[in-house]
Backbone as CSV, one residue per row, in Angstrom:
resi,resn,N_x,N_y,N_z,CA_x,CA_y,CA_z,C_x,C_y,C_z
1,MET,131.649,100.962,100.702,130.984,99.812,100.131,131.011,99.938,98.607
2,GLN,131.435,98.877,97.947,131.521,98.894,96.501,130.171,98.550,95.887
3,LYS,129.820,99.253,94.844,128.562,99.002,94.148,128.773,97.888,93.125
4,LYS,127.877,96.885,93.127,127.966,95.795,92.165,127.437,96.267,90.825
5,THR,128.081,95.834,89.770,127.635,96.196,88.425,127.471,94.944,87.599
6,ASN,126.790,95.078,86.471,126.640,93.950,85.559,127.987,93.643,84.920
7,THR,128.509,92.458,85.164,129.753,92.014,84.564,129.621,90.548,84.225
8,HIS,130.664,89.975,83.685,130.635,88.559,83.353,130.509,87.706,84.591
9,ALA,129.758,86.616,84.496,129.561,85.719,85.627,130.878,85.091,86.066
10,ASN,131.813,84.941,85.122,133.071,84.301,85.490,133.908,85.169,86.426
11,LEU,133.510,86.408,86.653,134.197,87.258,87.613,133.608,87.090,89.010
12,GLY,132.544,86.271,89.113,131.935,86.018,90.411,130.979,87.089,90.882
13,ILE,130.571,87.978,90.008,129.645,89.049,90.381,128.292,88.724,89.776
14,ARG,127.253,88.869,90.569,125.902,88.541,90.117,125.411,89.521,89.068
15,HIS,124.628,89.003,88.154,123.953,89.859,87.181,122.686,90.395,87.821
16,PHE,122.430,91.649,87.632,121.199,92.251,88.111,120.386,92.641,86.892
17,PRO,119.048,92.499,86.979,118.241,92.844,85.808,118.320,94.334,85.526
18,LEU,118.097,94.672,84.261,118.020,96.078,83.890,116.824,96.701,84.591
19,PRO,116.799,98.013,84.707,115.637,98.654,85.329,114.344,98.177,84.678
20,GLU,113.301,98.079,85.484,112.012,97.570,85.038,111.543,98.274,83.771
21,GLY,111.119,97.475,82.793,110.592,98.031,81.556,111.657,98.390,80.546
22,CYS,112.917,98.146,80.837,113.995,98.510,79.918,114.472,97.293,79.150
23,PRO,114.488,97.360,77.831,115.069,96.282,77.046,116.586,96.375,77.113
24,GLN,117.275,95.511,76.421,118.729,95.442,76.492,119.415,96.762,76.160
25,ASP,118.822,97.579,75.303,119.479,98.838,74.952,119.235,99.941,75.988
26,GLY,118.474,99.641,77.035,118.275,100.596,78.120,117.217,101.653,77.851
27,VAL,116.494,101.543,76.744,115.463,102.527,76.414,114.132,102.036,76.957
28,LEU,113.392,102.914,77.626,112.113,102.556,78.213,111.149,102.069,77.133
29,LYS,110.481,100.961,77.415,109.518,100.419,76.463,108.405,101.425,76.206
30,LYS,108.055,101.561,74.950,107.047,102.542,74.553,105.686,102.263,75.195
31,ASN,105.321,100.968,75.325,103.998,100.657,75.852,103.817,101.081,77.302
32,LEU,104.893,101.336,78.034,104.750,101.816,79.400,104.385,103.292,79.433
33,GLN,104.557,103.985,78.316,104.306,105.420,78.282,102.908,105.757,77.775
34,ASN,102.170,104.783,77.263,100.840,105.029,76.728,99.834,105.263,77.834
35,GLU,98.747,105.928,77.468,97.660,106.140,78.413,96.815,104.879,78.507
36,ILE,96.106,104.762,79.606,95.154,103.675,79.821,93.790,104.324,79.977
37,ILE,92.760,103.683,79.448,91.396,104.173,79.617,90.640,103.147,80.458
38,VAL,90.092,103.591,81.589,89.293,102.728,82.451,87.927,103.380,82.600
39,ASP,86.906,102.704,82.107,85.529,103.216,82.163,85.436,104.658,81.677
40,GLY,86.091,104.955,80.578,86.032,106.274,79.971,86.933,107.315,80.608
41,THR,87.681,106.941,81.638,88.580,107.875,82.314,90.009,107.628,81.856
42,ILE,90.710,108.698,81.500,92.113,108.577,81.126,92.927,108.406,82.398
43,ILE,93.750,107.380,82.395,94.572,107.064,83.562,96.010,107.465,83.252
44,THR,96.604,108.219,84.152,98.001,108.586,83.973,98.877,107.410,84.387
45,THR,99.827,107.080,83.541,100.743,105.996,83.870,101.985,106.603,84.499
46,VAL,102.418,105.992,85.576,103.585,106.474,86.303,104.537,105.302,86.564
47,PRO,105.087,104.720,85.500,105.944,103.553,85.708,107.135,103.895,86.596
48,ILE,107.379,103.039,87.553,108.548,103.180,88.411,109.555,102.158,87.904
49,THR,110.624,102.660,87.305,111.517,101.795,86.534,112.774,101.366,87.263
50,ASP,113.016,101.881,88.445,114.264,101.560,89.126,113.972,100.954,90.493
51,LEU,113.389,99.751,90.483,113.035,99.089,91.729,114.153,98.158,92.178
52,PRO,114.390,98.079,93.481,115.409,97.147,93.968,114.962,95.705,93.737
53,TYR,115.923,94.833,93.614,115.663,93.433,93.284,116.641,92.547,94.050
54,GLN,116.123,91.529,94.701,116.969,90.583,95.432,116.984,89.251,94.679
55,PRO,118.067,88.926,93.987,118.123,87.676,93.224,117.912,86.434,94.088
56,ARG,118.240,86.517,95.375,118.082,85.356,96.250,116.612,84.952,96.412
57,LEU,115.663,85.835,96.056,114.237,85.535,96.183,113.631,84.934,94.914
58,LYS,114.420,84.814,93.869,113.903,84.357,92.576,113.250,82.970,92.658
59,GLU,113.921,82.029,93.292,113.367,80.675,93.394,112.107,80.646,94.258
60,ARG,112.085,81.447,95.315,110.903,81.520,96.183,109.708,82.083,95.419
61,ALA,109.926,83.126,94.635,108.843,83.720,93.838,108.319,82.708,92.823
62,LYS,109.223,81.982,92.219,108.833,80.951,91.246,108.005,79.869,91.926
63,ALA,108.431,79.442,93.106,107.696,78.419,93.850,106.301,78.914,94.224
64,LEU,106.187,80.172,94.621,104.878,80.732,94.962,103.953,80.772,93.746
65,ARG,104.498,81.127,92.587,103.686,81.140,91.364,103.184,79.736,91.042
66,GLN,104.053,78.748,91.203,103.697,77.368,90.862,102.772,76.731,91.890
67,ALA,102.772,77.242,93.114,101.958,76.661,94.180,100.464,76.783,93.889
68,GLY,100.083,77.794,93.147,98.686,77.921,92.746,97.737,78.268,93.874
69,ASN,98.064,79.277,94.680,97.172,79.787,95.711,95.832,80.122,95.048
70,LEU,94.746,79.447,95.464,93.456,79.555,94.775,92.950,80.988,94.605
71,PRO,92.902,81.825,95.643,92.419,83.195,95.428,93.274,83.963,94.408
72,GLU,94.586,83.771,94.453,95.446,84.457,93.486,95.189,83.957,92.068
73,VAL,95.000,82.651,91.915,94.736,82.087,90.587,93.400,82.594,90.049
74,LEU,92.381,82.637,90.911,91.069,83.142,90.475,91.144,84.603,90.058
75,PHE,91.865,85.416,90.850,92.037,86.821,90.495,92.807,86.943,89.182
76,LEU,93.881,86.179,89.059,94.695,86.230,87.840,93.869,85.875,86.605
77,MET,92.965,84.908,86.747,92.113,84.520,85.611,91.252,85.686,85.133
78,GLN,90.911,86.600,86.029,90.099,87.759,85.662,90.911,88.856,84.980
79,VAL,92.207,88.907,85.261,93.012,90.032,84.770,94.113,89.622,83.793
80,THR,94.357,88.327,83.638,95.456,87.873,82.800,95.210,88.183,81.325
81,LYS,96.266,88.156,80.570,96.224,88.419,79.121,95.566,89.760,78.817
82,LYS,95.810,90.717,79.712,95.346,92.097,79.559,93.824,92.210,79.444
83,ARG,93.089,91.275,80.079,91.622,91.326,80.075,91.094,92.520,80.861
84,PHE,91.867,92.978,81.814,91.453,94.097,82.650,92.010,95.382,82.038
85,HIS,91.245,95.970,81.142,91.587,97.245,80.506,92.978,97.238,79.851
86,LYS,93.368,96.090,79.337,94.657,95.918,78.634,95.851,96.243,79.529
87,ILE,95.681,96.036,80.835,96.741,96.292,81.805,97.455,94.974,82.099
88,ASP,98.767,95.009,82.137,99.577,93.827,82.406,99.861,93.712,83.903
89,PHE,99.585,92.548,84.474,99.825,92.268,85.888,100.968,91.267,86.010
90,ASP,101.948,91.567,86.856,102.996,90.601,87.199,102.561,89.890,88.467
91,ARG,102.731,88.566,88.506,102.365,87.789,89.692,103.619,87.382,90.453
92,GLN,103.561,87.464,91.769,104.671,87.118,92.656,105.937,87.852,92.223
93,ARG,105.846,89.135,92.216,106.917,90.026,91.769,107.861,90.365,92.920
94,ILE,109.161,90.279,92.675,110.170,90.637,93.664,110.389,92.145,93.615
95,ILE,110.219,92.780,94.763,110.523,94.209,94.905,111.320,94.345,96.195
96,GLY,112.587,94.657,96.055,113.456,94.756,97.226,113.562,93.419,97.931
97,ASN,113.305,93.420,99.227,113.372,92.200,100.030,112.033,91.491,100.142
98,TYR,111.083,91.857,99.287,109.729,91.333,99.403,109.256,90.740,98.081
99,ILE,108.269,89.847,98.211,107.576,89.313,97.043,106.124,89.754,97.192
100,VAL,105.636,90.503,96.212,104.257,90.989,96.267,103.377,90.088,95.411
101,ASP,102.092,90.029,95.754,101.175,89.143,95.028,101.067,89.533,93.555
102,PHE,100.744,90.794,93.298,100.616,91.289,91.931,101.222,92.685,91.846
103,TYR,101.746,93.017,90.673,102.322,94.339,90.467,101.964,94.823,89.074
104,ILE,101.484,96.070,88.995,101.188,96.711,87.712,102.285,97.746,87.479
105,LYS,103.198,97.429,86.570,104.348,98.305,86.302,103.918,99.694,85.873
106,ARG,102.947,99.745,84.972,102.559,101.025,84.381,101.984,102.001,85.398
107,LEU,101.541,101.488,86.532,100.946,102.347,87.553,101.786,102.436,88.819
108,GLY,102.761,101.566,88.955,103.496,101.523,90.223,102.568,101.068,91.336
109,LEU,101.684,100.099,91.020,100.644,99.653,91.938,100.838,98.187,92.306
110,ILE,100.872,97.940,93.608,100.934,96.586,94.153,99.526,96.187,94.556
111,ILE,99.151,94.951,94.231,97.862,94.417,94.667,98.150,93.214,95.551
112,GLU,97.660,93.278,96.771,97.856,92.205,97.744,96.516,91.552,98.042
113,ILE,96.491,90.225,97.981,95.306,89.474,98.378,95.575,88.964,99.778
114,GLU,94.802,89.462,100.727,95.079,89.214,102.141,94.213,88.110,102.699
115,GLY,94.886,87.129,103.264,94.208,86.016,103.917,94.903,85.673,105.210
116,SER,94.809,84.429,105.605,95.344,83.993,106.896,96.864,84.083,106.973
117,SER,97.554,84.128,105.841,99.017,84.226,105.873,99.482,85.557,106.476
118,HIS,98.573,86.522,106.572,98.925,87.822,107.143,98.551,87.926,108.626
119,ASP,97.868,86.892,109.147,97.500,86.901,110.557,98.761,86.893,111.418
120,ASP,98.718,87.624,112.495,99.831,87.693,113.455,101.132,88.218,112.844
121,LYS,101.041,88.985,111.782,102.228,89.565,111.149,102.060,91.080,110.977
122,GLN,101.363,91.712,111.907,101.060,93.131,111.761,102.317,93.986,111.697
123,ILE,103.280,93.737,112.560,104.501,94.555,112.575,105.283,94.355,111.282
124,TYR,105.451,93.102,110.865,106.145,92.815,109.604,105.431,93.494,108.444
125,ASP,104.104,93.359,108.390,103.333,93.956,107.293,103.451,95.479,107.279
126,GLU,103.482,96.104,108.460,103.632,97.558,108.526,104.993,97.996,107.993
127,LEU,106.049,97.304,108.406,107.395,97.635,107.923,107.503,97.410,106.414
128,ARG,106.935,96.321,105.955,106.930,95.996,104.524,106.220,97.095,103.742
129,GLU,105.042,97.482,104.223,104.260,98.518,103.543,105.010,99.845,103.517
130,GLU,105.597,100.237,104.643,106.371,101.485,104.695,107.502,101.468,103.680
131,ASN,108.191,100.335,103.593,109.309,100.215,102.650,108.824,100.332,101.213
132,LEU,107.756,99.649,100.875,107.246,99.679,99.501,106.722,101.073,99.131
133,ILE,106.043,101.720,100.061,105.539,103.074,99.812,106.704,104.051,99.646
134,SER,107.784,103.832,100.390,108.951,104.719,100.282,109.580,104.662,98.889
135,LEU,109.283,103.610,98.140,109.770,103.483,96.768,108.863,104.201,95.774
136,GLY,107.792,104.823,96.274,106.853,105.535,95.417,105.711,104.664,94.931
137,LEU,105.571,103.474,95.500,104.528,102.541,95.084,103.267,102.752,95.908
138,LYS,102.142,102.346,95.320,100.872,102.342,96.041,100.467,100.888,96.242
139,ILE,99.706,100.645,97.308,99.288,99.281,97.633,97.772,99.236,97.737
140,TYR,97.181,98.278,97.028,95.739,98.060,97.076,95.509,96.661,97.631
141,ARG,94.660,96.563,98.641,94.433,95.282,99.313,93.041,94.733,99.003
142,ILE,93.017,93.420,98.783,91.776,92.700,98.510,91.727,91.532,99.497
143,THR,90.576,91.253,100.062,90.488,90.118,100.983,90.234,88.824,100.210
144,VAL,90.690,87.724,100.793,90.453,86.412,100.205,88.954,86.164,100.078
145,ASP,88.180,86.536,101.120,86.729,86.326,101.085,86.096,87.036,99.890
146,ASP,86.527,88.268,99.615,85.972,88.993,98.473,86.308,88.291,97.161
147,VAL,87.533,87.835,97.024,87.921,87.121,95.798,87.084,85.855,95.632
148,MET,86.890,85.135,96.712,86.182,83.857,96.645,84.664,84.003,96.485
149,LYS,84.116,85.094,97.005,82.651,85.219,97.039,82.075,86.346,96.200
150,GLN,82.905,87.366,95.861,82.380,88.551,95.184,83.357,89.074,94.131
151,MET,83.747,88.241,93.200,84.763,88.650,92.228,84.324,89.871,91.423
152,ASP,83.061,89.965,91.088,82.590,91.147,90.351,82.835,92.423,91.162
153,PHE,82.568,92.357,92.458,82.821,93.489,93.350,84.310,93.830,93.368
154,VAL,85.160,92.810,93.421,86.614,93.013,93.448,87.065,93.784,92.214
155,ILE,86.597,93.381,91.063,86.995,94.020,89.803,86.485,95.454,89.737
156,ILE,85.227,95.664,90.104,84.655,97.023,90.093,85.392,97.920,91.084
157,ALA,85.668,97.412,92.274,86.366,98.211,93.290,87.782,98.554,92.834
158,LEU,88.459,97.630,92.163,89.796,97.910,91.638,89.736,98.990,90.562
159,GLU,88.749,98.903,89.676,88.567,99.955,88.667,88.362,101.311,89.331
160,GLU,87.496,101.362,90.338,87.221,102.625,91.028,88.470,103.168,91.715
161,TYR,89.266,102.285,92.311,90.500,102.723,92.972,91.471,103.313,91.949
162,ILE,91.638,102.651,90.833,92.567,103.128,89.799,92.106,104.476,89.257
163,ILE,90.817,104.624,89.017,90.290,105.903,88.530,90.541,107.005,89.571
164,LYS,90.269,106.704,90.837,90.446,107.700,91.910,91.912,108.098,92.062
165,GLU,92.821,107.133,92.049,94.231,107.402,92.318,95.021,107.895,91.107
166,TYR,94.615,107.482,89.907,95.430,107.767,88.714,94.681,108.500,87.606
167,GLY,93.373,108.677,87.779,92.591,109.296,86.718,92.894,110.771,86.550
168,ILE,92.782,111.227,85.302,92.965,112.643,84.993,91.617,113.320,85.104
169,ILE,91.548,114.351,85.921,90.301,115.093,86.101,90.123,116.023,84.908
170,PRO,89.005,115.890,84.183,88.785,116.759,83.024,88.674,118.223,83.439
171,PRO,89.141,119.144,82.560,89.101,120.583,82.880,87.677,121.117,82.969
């Protein structure tokens, strides 16, 4: 099997994006290497820069972003523009054959808001989760009910999860 590479479009080969966080010169962006402080705890950043990408999902991801799923929009309003500890969240991010609700590059963390769209999809969700975890990613799940009724709890619980999973334990 031949590996596809970035070449001119007139050769009929698709362009693939550079590894996540890499500008045109291929050097990792400096801001991905900085520490994050959450509630006084230093958080280790573990950017995963070589994620698979399916260009065929680009239009679907765009449509999902534009659809304005209310729980996702409400959550995004709480974390957008780096309001959540200056952390950048990608919405409807393509990773491999999947589109995830939110992705934090600097942590390699997927955030899924779970509602009725996940009903009766247990096997699919398990396979999806196994695949994403195999890439070195972590997945944090939030329920639609929590987003709609307890946003303060959602934000506090996310902070606690990040501190637990990525925080540096002082000597």
